N, C-alpha and C positions, 0 to 999 in steps of 0.2 A: 503493500500500499504506500502510495505517495506521502511524503511529508506535507504537512499543513503549514501555512506561513501566518506569522503574527509579527507584531512590533511593539516595544516597550512604549507604553503611554507617558512615562516619566520625561521622555525627550521633549514633550511640548508643555511641561510644567516646572521644571527647574532649570538652574543655571541662565542661560540667555532669556528662558521664557519665563522665569520667576516673577517678572514684573507684569507680564500680559500672557498668562497661561491660556492654552486652548481648551475650552471646556470638554468634558467627555462625551456628550452627545454629537459635537461637531467632529471630534476624532473619530467616533464610531461611523458617523456618515461618510466621512472621507475614506476610511478604510474599507467600507463596504463598497463604495465607487470604485476602489482601486483593486477590488476582488481579493482583499485579504480575507483569511478564514477566521482569524481571530485577533485578540489584543492581549498584551501582557500588561497586567494593571500594576501601575505605581500607585500603591494605596496611601496616598497622602494629599491633602488639599491641593486643588479643588476636586480631584477625582475621586470616585468611591472609596470609602475607607471605613474602618470599623469603628471609629470614633475618636475623641481626644485621647492623647496619652495622659497619664496621671500628671496633674499640675498644669495642663494647658487650659486656656480660656475655653468658655462654651461656644464661642463662635467658631466653629471648626467645619469650614466648607467641605461639602461631599460626606459629612459624617453619617454613617448608617448604623446606629447602635442597636436598632430594633430588628428582630427576625423578618418582620413584614416587609420592612425596607429592602432587605437583601433578597427576599423572595420576588419582589417586585423587579429588582435589578436582574436576577437570573431569568426571570420570564421576559424581560425586555431584550437581554442579550439573545436570547433564543428566537424571539420574533425577528430580531436583526439578521439572524442566521450568522452570528459571530460567536466563537468560543472565546474562553479566558485560558490562555496557555500557561499562565502562572502568576504569581504576585511578588512584587518587591515590598516587603512589610517595612512599615516605618519605625525602625529600631535605633535610628541614629542619635535619638535624644537620650538614649540609655548608656549605660556604662557596662563593659563587658570585661576588658582587661585591667582596667584600673580600679577594680573593686573586688573585695572577696565575698560579696554578697550580690549575686547576679539575680536576685528575686524579681526586682523590678523589670529587667530584661526579660526574664522568663514568663512574667505575667502579660508584658506586652506581646510577646510572641504567641501565648495562649489565645489572646484576644484576636489576633490576625488568624490564627488557626481556625477558631470558631468561625469568623467572618468567612474565611475561605471555604469551609464546609458548607455554609448556608448559601454561597453563590456559585459552588460547583468547581472551585479551583483545586486542583491536585497538588501542585508544586509550589513550596514556599522558599524564597530567596534569603539567605542570611549573609552577612560578612562580618570582619573582625572589628567593626565600628570605629575603633581608635586608628590613628595614623602609625606608619612605622616607626616613628620617632619616639613612640611610647615605649619601646623596649630600652631606651636610654634610662627610664624610670623604673620599670619594672623587669625583674630578671627573667630570662628567656622560659626558664622551665615552670616558673610560677605563672607567667602569662599564658603559656601553651596550656597548662593544666586547666586554667579557668575557662579558656576557650572550649576545650574538649568536654569538660564536665557540664557546662551550660548547654552545649550542643547536643549531648547525649539526652539531657532532659527534654530539650525541644523536640528531638527525634521521637521520644516517647509520646509527648503530647501530639504530634503530628500523626503519628502511626494510629493512636486513638480515633482520629478523625478521618482515616484512610488516606493520609497524605505523604509525600516524601519532602525531604529538605534538600536544598542545593546551596553550596557555598561558592559564591562569586569572589574568586582570588582576583586581586587587581593591585597596581602599584600604589594606590592611595591608602592602603590599609595594612596593618601590621601582618606578619607571616606572608611576604610576598616573594619568597624564593621557593623554586621548585622542590627542594627537599623538605622545607616547611609543610608545603601543600599535601605532599605524600604522607608525612609524618602525622599531621593532624586528621587527615581523611582516615587514615588506618587505626589511629587511636580512638576516634569516635565509634567506628566498628558497629555501625547500625545498618541493617538491610535497607532501611529507607533514607539513608544518607549518601549524598553524591556530590560531584563537584559540577559547576556551571563553567563551561569552557566558552568564553567570549573570544573570538579570533583577534580582536584589538588587544585584550588584556593578555592573551597568549603571546602575542609579539612583545609587548611591554615587559611582562614578567619573564617570561622564558627565554627572550633571546636579547633584548636591550637591557635588562636588569635595572628598569627604572626605580628609583626611590629605595633600593635595597640598602640596608644599613650594613656598614662593614664591607667585608669582600664580596664581590659580585658573584652570583651562581647562575650562570646561564647555559644554554644550549647553542649550537652553531646554527640551528633553525628551529622552526616551530614544529616539523615533521618529527624531529627527535624528541621534542618536549611532549608532544601529543602521544608518542608511542610510551613515553615514561609513565603516562597517566592512563594507560590501556585498562579498561574495565571500571574505572572509577567515575567516568563522565556520565551524568543524568540529564544535562540539559545544554543546549547549544544556542549560542549568541553569534550571529554572523554579521561582520562589519569590517570595513578596511582599517590600516593602520599606517601612519605616515612617520612611525618611530618617535612621535613626540607626545608629550602629555598636555592635556588641558591646563590652563594656568588659572590659579585661583586670584581674588581680588588685588593681592599684592604682586602679582606676577610671577609667583612660585609654581612649580610643578605640582598638579594635584593628582589627577588620575589620567587614564588613557584618553586621548582626544576623540576617537571614534568618527573619523572622517568618512563620508559616504564612499561607496564603491567607486573605484576609479581614481580617487584623490589619494591613495596611499601605494603601498608597495607590495601588498600581499597577492600571492598566486594562489587563487582558490583552486584552480585545477590540481594543485598539489596538495592543498590542505583538505579539501572536503573527502576525498577518498580516504584519508588518513582518520579523519574525524569519524566517519561512518564506521570504520573498523573498530576504532578505540573506544566508541560510545556505547553505553549500555542503557538507552533512553527507555524509561517507563512510560513514555507516550510518543506521539508522532508529530510534534511540533519543531520548527526551526524558526528562531525570532531575530528580527533585525533589532539592533540597539544604536541609537543616534545620540545617546546621552551627551549633554553639553555641546553638541554641534549647534553653531548660531543659527543656522537656517534649516533646521531638521524638518519643518513642515513643507518646505519647497522641495527637500531632497527626497521625501518619502516615496513619490510616484517612481523615480529612478531607481531608488533602492528596491523597490518592489519587483520591478522588471529583472533587475539582476538576480534577486532571490528565486524567481520565478525559473530562471536559466539554470541556477545551481540545482534547484530541486528536480528539474527535468533531467539533468545529468547524472546527479549523485543521491537524489533523495528518494 
């Protein structure tokens, strides 16, 4: 069966779009016009989300704390003929590595898992929350144990709701070296836990070594990196890389730039056969990620055309 196409809705709400986000209904209409089969939900304002994180004000656009609201969203997506390929849970306001008490993080994860169950989402994305520089403050073994133990609990919560959990490793967060990625994945050791492989992050983490603390740990190319992760990949994001990071407000490297197809250096005819061999997807989605791209809305149509080509060849 051919892969289904989706795109992350966060591309139209954060970074360059933070001041003028594209509302979720408009996103869905556009994606349907472009013949996408689904959307991957960035579950934070103004797009649909489970509700205020603890301590946030009550004015939380897109909040759906009630089951009835979630059922309405699920029905509306079915009516549109669009699936939900996954969710990026809003966990960035929580602490993970720099606390010995992950209860708030876990509670926020639980809220997102219940929301996902109610709207019919199978896969929940997580990351390490804190930047790589946190390892200057917290020793490596303590930091890793905190991540692993919290994610074990999250995986159990997700399993209870019939879901899997995927870790999106990237330059902007701690544990961004290939060895770290394998070590944490294998230490979590849950059947419903896998890696999200984003082809842009794969380049920046596995080949460029962007924002790695201390000695760089890289491969000669992404193919070798993908092979090293074989059997651990549960979810795929497909987008180009120009070997640079997106810059934060101060002009410092933040995370991978995610340029549209054709504006980078990646050879997808090399990468996609390897990814299909190495991945163990519990679903049939391939997802475009235009996170932080300044003109993501305009680039969406061209990216869909390219993804269709890749699905026809390799999906």
